[in-house]
C-alpha positions in Angstrom: 0.0 0.0 0.0 1.5 3.4 -1.1 0.5 5.3 2.0 1.8 2.7 4.4 5.1 2.6 2.6 5.7 6.3 2.4 4.4 7.3 5.8 6.8 4.6 7.1 9.7 6.5 5.4 8.7 9.9 6.8 5.5 10.6 8.7 5.3 14.2 7.7 2.9 15.4 5.0 4.0 18.6 3.2 1.0 20.8 2.5 1.8 23.2 -0.4 -1.2 25.5 -0.2 -0.9 28.3 -2.8 2.0 26.8 -4.7 2.1 27.4 -8.5 3.1 25.0 -11.2 6.0 27.3 -12.1 7.6 26.8 -8.6 6.3 23.5 -7.5 9.1 21.3 -8.7 11.8 23.3 -7.0 10.0 23.2 -3.7 9.1 19.5 -4.1 12.7 18.7 -4.8 14.0 20.3 -1.7 11.4 18.6 0.4 12.3 15.2 -0.9 16.0 15.9 -0.5 15.3 16.9 3.1 13.6 13.6 3.8 9.9 14.2 3.1 8.1 11.5 1.2 4.5 12.7 1.1 3.4 15.9 -0.6 -0.1 17.3 -1.2 -1.2 20.2 -3.3 -4.5 21.6 -1.9 -7.1 22.0 -4.7 -7.6 25.7 -3.8 -4.1 26.4 -5.1 -3.5 27.9 -8.5 -3.9 25.2 -11.3 -3.4 22.4 -8.7 -3.8 19.5 -11.2 -0.9 20.9 -13.2 1.2 21.0 -10.1 0.3 17.5 -9.1 1.1 16.2 -12.6 4.5 17.9 -12.5 5.4 16.5 -9.1 4.2 13.0 -10.0 6.2 12.9 -13.2 9.4 14.0 -11.6 9.2 12.8 -8.0 6.6 10.1 -8.0 9.0 7.3 -7.5 10.5 9.0 -4.4 7.3 10.4 -2.8 3.6 9.9 -2.6 2.0 12.8 -4.5 -1.6 13.9 -4.2 -4.1 16.6 -3.3 -5.6 18.2 -0.3 -8.9 20.0 0.3 -10.6 17.3 -1.9 -14.3 17.9 -1.4 -16.1 15.8 -4.0 -16.0 12.6 -6.0 -15.5 14.7 -9.1 -12.4 16.2 -7.6 -11.1 12.8 -6.7 -11.3 11.9 -10.4 -9.4 15.0 -11.4 -6.6 14.1 -9.0 -6.4 10.6 -10.4 -6.4 11.9 -14.0 -3.4 14.2 -13.0 -1.5 11.1 -11.7 -2.0 11.9 -8.0 -2.0 8.9 -5.7 -3.2 10.5 -2.4 -6.5 12.2 -1.4 -6.5 14.3 1.7 -9.8 15.8 2.9 -10.8 18.4 5.5 -13.9 16.4 6.3 -15.1 12.9 6.5 -17.5 12.4 3.6 -17.7 8.6 3.3 -18.8 8.8 -0.4 -15.6 10.6 -1.3 -13.5 8.2 0.7 -15.1 5.2 -0.9 -14.7 6.7 -4.4 -11.0 7.4 -3.8 -10.4 3.8 -2.6 -12.3 2.4 -5.6 -9.8 4.2 -7.9 -6.9 2.7 -6.0 -5.9 5.9 -4.2 -4.7 6.4 -0.7 -7.2 8.5 1.4 -6.8 10.5 4.6 -10.0 12.2 5.6 -10.4 14.9 8.3 -12.0 13.9 11.6 -12.4 15.5 15.0 -14.7 13.1 16.8 -14.8 9.3 17.4 -18.1 9.1 15.3 -16.3 10.6 12.3 -13.3 8.5 12.8 -15.1 5.1 12.9 -17.2 6.1 9.9 -14.1 7.1 7.9 -12.3 3.8 8.8 -15.3 1.8 7.8 -15.3 3.6 4.4 -11.7 2.6 3.8 -9.6 5.5 5.1 -5.8 4.7 5.2 -5.3 7.1 8.1 -7.1 9.9 9.9 -6.3 13.6 9.7 -7.2 15.2 13.1 -8.3 18.6 12.0 -8.1 21.3 13.1 -5.5 20.3 15.6 -5.7 23.7 17.3 -8.9 22.4 19.0 -7.6 18.8 19.6 -4.9 18.4 22.2 -2.6 15.5 22.6 -5.0 14.2 25.2 -7.7 13.9 22.5 -5.3 11.8 20.4 -4.6 9.5 23.3 -8.3 9.1 24.1 -9.3 8.4 20.5 -6.5 5.8 20.1 -7.8 4.0 23.2 -11.0 3.1 21.4 -10.0 3.0 17.7 -8.6 -0.1 16.0 -5.0 -0.6 17.1 -3.6 -0.1 13.6 -5.2 3.3 13.2 -2.9 6.2 12.3 -3.9 9.7 13.5 -2.1 12.7 11.9 -2.8 16.0 13.6 -3.0 18.9 11.1 -3.4 22.6 11.9 -0.9 24.9 13.7 1.8 22.2 14.0 5.3 23.5 14.5 8.6 21.7 15.4 8.0 22.7 19.0 4.5 21.3 19.3 5.1 17.9 17.7 6.5 16.2 20.7 3.4 16.1 22.8 1.3 14.6 20.0 3.9 12.0 19.3 4.1 11.0 23.0 0.3 10.6 22.9 0.5 8.2 19.9 0.2 10.4 16.8 1.6 8.6 13.8 2.6 11.8 12.0 1.5 15.3 11.0 0.3 17.4 8.1 2.4 20.6 7.9 1.1 23.8 6.5 2.2 27.4 6.9 5.0 26.5 9.3 6.6 24.6 6.4 5.4 26.4 3.4 3.5 29.6 2.7 2.6 30.9 -0.8 5.5 32.8 -2.2 8.2 31.2 -0.2 11.4 30.3 -2.0 12.7 26.7 -2.2 15.6 27.8 0.0 13.2 29.0 2.8 11.3 25.8 2.5 14.5 23.8 2.9 15.3 25.5 6.1 11.8 24.9 7.5 11.9 21.3 6.4 15.2 20.7 8.1 13.7 22.0 11.4 10.8 19.5 11.2 13.1 16.6 10.3 15.4 17.5 13.2 12.5 17.6 15.7 11.3 14.2 14.5 14.8 12.7 14.9 15.2 14.2 18.3 11.9 12.5 19.4 13.1 9.2 18.0 16.3 9.5 19.9 14.4 9.9 23.1 12.1 6.9 22.5 
């Protein structure tokens, strides 16, 4: 399974909201060179399918490439047509999850309650995006993992920084989606490389403690 393979390599999902096709390859390259292996282009970015196609063509063997902010089954089909292999959602629409899985794509829907989490897993979700993490503390992760199937992966997304990762990891989080602390629209590849290195270092520091 693609998601299982790539999240095992690096459990950090790079969210490139606002990236353009003209700059996406340079940014994707520095992310992969830094150790990232999952990249999503939110569909509310400029010409997102073009960016996904560029990333998949150049980096698809080294990273799992896909889309975020996927809201409909039609959008899922657009991602698949562009060569994307990953569907990330802000919500837990089971129809969208099931459609993504029927096309052989990995799918990580957004949840914030146990009810949403169980429904998403039943529909075939590969992991759960805990969103927005600003309203879900590490204690929430720990409580949800106590009742969800033991193989469930929860990835907090929203406001995550290198400094806030440790508490979630200690609670059992399997990884994170990283937005503006990693990439903001207009950032250069060099700036992204610095931010990426800080996240990788924080992850390695946590592993050394374990």
